[in-house]
N, C-alpha and C positions, 0 to 999 in steps of 0.2 A: 761645441755647445758639453760635449761630457769629458774633454776634457782637455788640455795639453794643444794647442795643433803651432808647428813648422812649420813656413812656408822660405825656402832656400833658394834664392835667386842668384848666389853665386857662382857656378857651370853650368849655362845653356847652355845644350846645340844652338840654340839661334835664341837674339833677342830683339824686336826690335824697340827702337827710341825711345819710346815712349812707353809707360803700361799705368796699366788704373787698376788699383787694389781695393779691394770691401772686405776686412778687417771687422768682423764682429765679434766681440771678448765682450761673454756671457757669461759669468762665474767661475770663468778658465781666463786661463793667457792665451794671447795670436803672436808672435814672433816671425818677425819677418829678416832674411836675412837678405845685405845683397855687397856685393865684392865694391873694394875701395876704389874712387873716380865718381859713384854713384848718388845722381844727383835727386836727394828726397822729400818731397814738398808732403809733410804730415798735417792734416787737416778734421774733424771732426766735428763727433758731440762723445767730450769724458767723464763720466761719474766721477769725482774726487780725483780731477786731472791727473787719466793713467794714459795718455798716449805719452809715450816716451823716444823723442829721436835722439841716439846718440851716434846717430852718424855722425864726420865732419861737413863743416857746413863746403860746399864747394860753388864755384865764381859762373857764376852765367855762361860764361862761354869755354871752359875747361872740361864739361863732362862729357860722362860717355852716355849715359840713361839718364831718364828719366825718371823716376816712381812714384808714380801721386799714390797716396795711401789715405782712405778713409778711413778714419776707426771710432766706433761704435766701440762704447764699454759699460759692464753696469758687473761689478765685482768681481771684473779681469782685468789686465791689462793690453795693451798693445804698444810693444818696444820693437825701431828698429833697429839693424848695431850692420855692421860691417868687419867683414871678415874675411879672409883671404881662400882664393875658392880650394877646395882639395882635389888632388891630383888622385 
C-alpha cells in the first residue's frame, strides 16, 4: 500500500499448474512477472481500467501453467508481463 510491489513467478523452484493471485493496488502499482508459455486470466475491478495484461494469448491446449489474477485498483495499476527467467 505504501510502495510498488513486484511478484516474480518466472523462476520458482516448483509451481503447481494453477495459481491464484489477489492483487490490490491502492495508490501504487502491482506488477506480476510470469514466464513465457504461461496462460494468464486477469479479472477484477479496476478504477479507470488499470488492469493490464501484457502477456501474449496462449491457446488452452498450449500452456504450461495457468495463473488466475483477481485485481482491484484505486489510483494504481495491476500489470502482468511475460519475461524470461533469470539465471
